[in-house]
N, C-alpha and C positions, 0 to 999 in steps of 0.2 A: 435388509430392508427387499421386499419384493422384488422391486424394481431393480435394486444393484443384482438380485441373481437371475432373472430376465437378462439383464445386460451381458452379465458373463458369461451365461448359456451361450446367446447370442455371439459373444466374440468366440467363441469357445468352435460353433460351428461355420463361423464365417474362416476360422484357422485350420478347421481341418475336413471343410469340404462337407460337412453331415448334415444333412437336410431335415431339422429339427421342428415341430411346430406344438404348443402348447395344447394339450388335449381337456386337460382341467384344471383348475385355478379357484382358491377360497383363499381370502383375506387373514380369517380370522375374525374373533373378537376375544376380547382382553375382558370384558366386563363379565362372558361367558366362559370365560377359561380356555379358548379353543382356539388350536392353534393353525397358522394357515398352513397350505401345500399347495405344491406344483407338480402337473404330470406332462412331463416332456415325453414327444413319442416321433418317429421315424415318418416321416410323409409319404413312405410308404407302405406304414403297416397301418395309416391309420384309413379304417372303412370308412365312406361319406355315403350318403343315404343321398341318393339320386332325388332330387327336385325337380325334375326337366318334366314338361308338359307332353314331350313329343315322345317319340319312339327310339330317337336315339340321343339320351342322354351324353351333354360333354363332361368329360372327366380332365381334370387339371394336371393331374397327377395319378399315374400308372398304378392300383394296390398290389403290390408283390405280399403281403401278407409278413413283412419283413418285422423281426423281435427287438430292434433296437428301440430302448426306452430310458427317461432318468424321474425318480422320483426323488424328492427335495422336499422336506418336510421341515417347519417352523419348531425348536426347540421351547422351552417354557421360557427361556433366558432370553428370549427374541434371536438368538441365531438360525441360520438355515443350516443343516444337514443333509448332504446328499445320502438314503437309505434304501433305493434299490438300485439298480440300471442293469442293463444288459446292452454292451459297444458292439456286437454282433453283427451284421448287416446280412441280409440275404436278398437276393433277386435283383438286385441292380445295381449301378457301378457307383463308385464315390471318388469320383474326379474335379476339378475345378471348373470348365466347360459344365457340365452336368448340373451344378451345384446353382449356377449364375442365370442357369435360365429357369429356374422353380419361380414362382409367381413371388410367393411369400421373400424371396429375396430382393427382383427388381425393382422393389419400391423405390419411387426416387425421393431424394434431400430435397429440402426446399429451395435450397442454390439451384440444383439441376432443373427443377421445375422451372424457375425463373427465367434459364439459360434455354430452356424451347420453349419458351414463350416470347424470348426477345429473338431467338431465332425464325420465329414464327409473323412476328409483328414485321420483319424484316422480308417477309416473304419468301423464305430459304423453302427449297424443294422439302420435305418430308425426309425423305433418304437422307440426303447432306445433313439434316437435322439429329437422324440416325447413325449415320457414321459420328458425326464430333461432340455426341454423347457419349456414345460409346468409347472413343479414343480417352475423354474425361474422366467415365468413370471405370474403365478396365472392365465393363460387364459388358455383352454383345445384345446392343437393342436394334431392333427392326422397325421398320415401319409398317405399320398398319395395312393390311391388306384387303 
């Protein structure tokens, strides 16, 4: 299924510290004989349209033109197949520290969110909550400045 494909690619990204996002996807339609497809791309190779109203738009990930991508298509029999890929990265560093700094990787689980809420209920300093959360998850969290 498409969900399994997404989970497997996410696991691959977590294991290899490769920052991939879904650029496009479609589920397909059995009645119309359309098959599903997903395109993953390196976050540094996806050019985002600036939506800022001011002179200086905030950019979450630096665009470097990285060519890394994966195309995965659904067969007639319902299996998903990797049809095209390029795993060459350019213009950015691949390592654990950088990978854990990407916004789409730093999302909290429900348990971690409950942990943060509990810390705030007991009036813990945001710095201490961030340190405890970093130890708990292995990711580098900082308090919002």
